PLY file of the C-alpha trace (Angstrom):
ply
format ascii 1.0
element vertex 261
property float x
property float y
property float z
element edge 260
property int vertex1
property int vertex2
end_header
-4.01 29.75 -19.39
-6.69 29.23 -16.73
-5.43 29.16 -13.11
-7.31 26.78 -10.84
-7.25 25.46 -7.28
-8.26 21.86 -6.53
-9.40 21.01 -3.01
-10.61 17.61 -1.84
-12.97 17.33 1.11
-14.03 20.88 0.19
-17.55 20.89 1.55
-16.88 21.11 5.24
-14.39 21.69 8.06
-10.87 22.47 7.01
-11.61 22.08 3.29
-14.26 24.80 3.48
-11.79 27.16 5.07
-9.30 26.57 2.31
-12.00 27.31 -0.27
-12.87 30.71 1.25
-9.22 31.70 1.48
-8.12 30.72 -2.03
-11.14 31.42 -4.21
-10.15 35.04 -4.88
-6.73 34.00 -6.21
-7.85 31.72 -9.00
-10.07 31.66 -12.09
-11.80 28.49 -10.98
-11.85 26.39 -7.80
-12.61 22.74 -8.30
-14.29 21.52 -5.13
-14.16 17.73 -4.67
-16.46 15.85 -2.36
-19.13 13.14 -2.11
-22.13 15.28 -1.22
-23.30 17.29 -4.25
-25.70 19.47 -2.31
-23.01 20.53 0.12
-20.68 21.31 -2.74
-23.36 23.38 -4.46
-23.99 25.23 -1.17
-20.43 26.48 -1.26
-21.38 28.71 -4.17
-23.94 30.63 -2.07
-21.62 30.75 0.93
-18.94 32.50 -1.06
-21.12 35.22 -2.51
-20.17 36.60 -5.96
-16.93 34.59 -5.85
-19.03 31.42 -5.64
-19.47 31.46 -9.40
-15.85 30.28 -9.64
-16.62 27.03 -7.82
-16.84 23.88 -9.93
-18.30 21.01 -7.89
-16.81 17.59 -8.65
-18.61 14.66 -7.04
-15.96 12.02 -6.30
-15.81 9.19 -3.78
-12.09 9.00 -3.01
-12.50 5.52 -1.52
-13.28 4.32 -5.09
-10.14 4.34 -7.29
-12.30 4.57 -10.40
-13.33 8.06 -9.33
-9.85 9.40 -10.04
-10.61 9.07 -13.76
-13.19 11.87 -13.32
-10.48 14.36 -12.35
-8.01 13.08 -14.91
-10.51 13.33 -17.74
-11.69 16.79 -16.76
-8.15 18.14 -16.52
-7.24 16.70 -19.94
-10.42 18.11 -21.53
-10.06 21.59 -19.96
-6.37 21.71 -20.86
-7.12 20.92 -24.47
-9.62 23.78 -24.59
-8.22 26.61 -22.49
-4.94 25.47 -20.99
-4.78 24.65 -17.26
-2.43 25.65 -14.49
-3.05 24.23 -11.02
-1.95 26.99 -8.67
-3.03 25.09 -5.57
-3.67 21.42 -4.98
-4.88 20.64 -1.47
-5.50 17.01 -0.55
-7.69 17.40 2.53
-10.36 14.66 2.36
-10.26 12.27 5.29
-12.13 9.73 7.35
-11.52 8.02 10.68
-12.87 7.11 14.09
-11.85 5.93 17.53
-12.09 2.21 18.25
-10.26 -1.04 18.76
-8.89 -2.50 15.51
-11.00 -5.61 15.87
-14.16 -3.52 15.52
-13.29 -2.18 12.07
-14.82 -3.88 9.08
-12.82 -4.70 5.99
-14.74 -2.02 4.21
-13.77 0.62 6.78
-10.12 -0.40 6.50
-10.20 -0.15 2.75
-11.94 3.23 2.81
-9.43 4.75 5.18
-6.34 3.42 3.36
-7.67 4.28 -0.07
-8.85 7.76 0.92
-5.69 8.75 2.79
-3.00 6.92 0.88
-4.02 5.76 -2.62
-6.14 8.84 -3.37
-3.49 11.35 -2.32
-0.70 9.67 -4.30
-2.92 9.22 -7.32
-4.27 12.79 -7.32
-0.77 14.21 -6.94
0.37 12.22 -9.96
-2.65 13.29 -11.93
-2.17 17.00 -11.08
1.58 17.54 -11.06
1.90 17.62 -14.87
-0.37 20.75 -14.79
1.74 22.52 -12.16
4.87 24.68 -12.48
7.32 26.69 -10.44
5.62 28.70 -7.67
2.51 26.50 -7.56
1.59 24.82 -4.24
0.84 21.19 -3.37
-0.51 20.77 0.19
-1.29 17.41 1.76
-3.13 17.26 5.11
-1.40 14.80 7.41
-1.74 14.97 11.21
0.16 15.25 14.47
-0.72 11.57 14.80
1.68 10.87 11.93
4.63 11.03 14.36
3.81 8.09 16.59
1.80 4.83 16.63
-1.43 5.61 18.47
-3.65 2.78 19.80
-7.39 3.02 19.06
-6.78 5.33 16.13
-3.95 3.19 14.84
-5.28 2.93 11.30
-5.81 6.67 11.03
-2.37 7.41 12.50
-0.68 4.91 10.23
-2.25 6.37 7.11
-1.34 9.86 8.19
2.26 8.66 8.73
2.15 7.62 5.07
0.88 11.07 4.07
3.63 12.80 5.99
6.44 10.59 4.67
5.15 10.62 1.09
4.72 14.40 1.11
8.21 15.14 2.53
9.80 12.81 -0.02
7.74 14.24 -2.86
8.81 17.75 -1.92
12.45 16.74 -2.32
11.75 15.09 -5.67
9.99 18.26 -6.97
12.53 20.73 -5.58
14.10 21.40 -9.01
10.68 21.97 -10.56
9.95 24.88 -8.18
6.66 23.30 -7.07
6.24 23.96 -3.33
5.14 20.97 -1.33
3.86 21.25 2.25
2.72 18.63 4.76
0.17 20.03 7.23
0.21 18.21 10.60
-2.48 19.68 12.87
-3.62 18.46 16.27
-7.30 18.04 17.06
-9.56 20.28 14.95
-13.18 20.93 15.76
-14.89 19.51 12.64
-17.52 16.94 11.79
-14.99 14.14 12.40
-14.83 15.00 16.12
-17.24 12.97 18.27
-18.58 14.49 21.49
-18.99 11.25 23.36
-18.02 7.56 23.19
-19.69 4.79 25.15
-21.64 7.40 27.09
-18.59 9.37 28.13
-17.85 12.92 27.07
-14.56 12.97 25.12
-11.96 15.58 26.05
-9.74 16.59 23.13
-6.54 18.28 24.41
-5.44 21.45 22.55
-8.60 21.40 20.39
-8.58 24.27 17.86
-10.70 25.53 14.96
-10.39 24.88 11.24
-9.96 28.54 10.31
-6.79 28.89 12.38
-5.25 25.72 10.96
-6.09 26.73 7.36
-4.65 30.22 7.84
-1.39 28.84 9.29
-1.15 26.15 6.59
-1.45 28.63 3.75
0.93 31.08 5.40
3.56 28.36 5.82
3.01 27.08 2.27
3.49 30.57 0.82
6.78 30.78 2.76
7.90 27.50 1.21
7.88 25.52 4.46
7.86 21.72 4.05
5.87 21.21 7.27
3.10 23.26 8.87
1.97 22.70 12.48
-0.41 25.13 14.09
0.22 26.07 17.72
3.48 25.89 19.64
2.09 23.37 22.09
1.17 20.98 19.26
4.64 21.41 17.77
6.13 20.51 21.13
4.04 17.37 21.44
4.96 16.40 17.87
8.66 16.86 18.79
8.23 14.57 21.80
6.45 11.98 19.68
9.34 11.96 17.22
12.10 11.83 19.82
10.68 9.73 22.68
10.88 5.94 22.59
7.80 4.75 20.72
6.93 2.40 23.56
6.46 5.37 25.91
4.22 7.39 23.59
2.15 4.31 22.77
1.55 3.56 26.44
0.80 7.16 27.37
-1.70 7.55 24.57
-3.38 4.24 25.36
-3.90 5.28 28.96
-5.43 8.58 27.88
-7.99 7.11 25.53
-8.82 3.60 26.66
-11.41 4.95 29.12
-13.46 6.11 26.13
-13.16 2.94 23.98
-13.28 0.17 26.53
-16.83 -0.76 27.46
0 1
1 2
2 3
3 4
4 5
5 6
6 7
7 8
8 9
9 10
10 11
11 12
12 13
13 14
14 15
15 16
16 17
17 18
18 19
19 20
20 21
21 22
22 23
23 24
24 25
25 26
26 27
27 28
28 29
29 30
30 31
31 32
32 33
33 34
34 35
35 36
36 37
37 38
38 39
39 40
40 41
41 42
42 43
43 44
44 45
45 46
46 47
47 48
48 49
49 50
50 51
51 52
52 53
53 54
54 55
55 56
56 57
57 58
58 59
59 60
60 61
61 62
62 63
63 64
64 65
65 66
66 67
67 68
68 69
69 70
70 71
71 72
72 73
73 74
74 75
75 76
76 77
77 78
78 79
79 80
80 81
81 82
82 83
83 84
84 85
85 86
86 87
87 88
88 89
89 90
90 91
91 92
92 93
93 94
94 95
95 96
96 97
97 98
98 99
99 100
100 101
101 102
102 103
103 104
104 105
105 106
106 107
107 108
108 109
109 110
110 111
111 112
112 113
113 114
114 115
115 116
116 117
117 118
118 119
119 120
120 121
121 122
122 123
123 124
124 125
125 126
126 127
127 128
128 129
129 130
130 131
131 132
132 133
133 134
134 135
135 136
136 137
137 138
138 139
139 140
140 141
141 142
142 143
143 144
144 145
145 146
146 147
147 148
148 149
149 150
150 151
151 152
152 153
153 154
154 155
155 156
156 157
157 158
158 159
159 160
160 161
161 162
162 163
163 164
164 165
165 166
166 167
167 168
168 169
169 170
170 171
171 172
172 173
173 174
174 175
175 176
176 177
177 178
178 179
179 180
180 181
181 182
182 183
183 184
184 185
185 186
186 187
187 188
188 189
189 190
190 191
191 192
192 193
193 194
194 195
195 196
196 197
197 198
198 199
199 200
200 201
201 202
202 203
203 204
204 205
205 206
206 207
207 208
208 209
209 210
210 211
211 212
212 213
213 214
214 215
215 216
216 217
217 218
218 219
219 220
220 221
221 222
222 223
223 224
224 225
225 226
226 227
227 228
228 229
229 230
230 231
231 232
232 233
233 234
234 235
235 236
236 237
237 238
238 239
239 240
240 241
241 242
242 243
243 244
244 245
245 246
246 247
247 248
248 249
249 250
250 251
251 252
252 253
253 254
254 255
255 256
256 257
257 258
258 259
259 260
């Protein structure tokens, strides 16, 4: 039985950190992303362990791409037997901006990537998992409150959080450990330095390595939710317990200076 880890959005940011931390624990690590050259570069970046990395080019905004993963799992399982020790749904996309400025294509990409892809990949992979294996979905602190100007991103992350918590309860008897990771701002390629000529200040900005380390630590402990940093946990608590109208207005005041021309 071959033990594998599957990580989406593996070629950069948070996904890359998960790769480096889990590669020594498995026989193979299936790295999913759109950019083949970046996926291939992971091999060199992980030294001798890089031989374990299997790049899988998939565009998670295209539902047909899920067949690639399903077919490969079926084929490999027929040959060697497969056990998915870790499934980490990390791929994401999003940007600041008024809703009216988003094209239909952008809307579909965000919803499919954050919602349809995660639910589909979970359903594809769960049959290859057993007690003690880990399923980790990357949500966000923004999942806890409607947030103007990133409302689509926040809404899809609310789906990820809700879906993951419910899935964890459904899988409790199976022994599969399900964790929703809800970080604040992380310094990755998704972070923009300026908008409309103004330098953007991201409060409580942290690095991907710290979030990944905390997420894996919490998952190993069987925690259903992982939030790095006490200050971020406090803000998440406020978002969940304050009247939504208050958090919506406060957030709008903080960011409208960047998005209003």
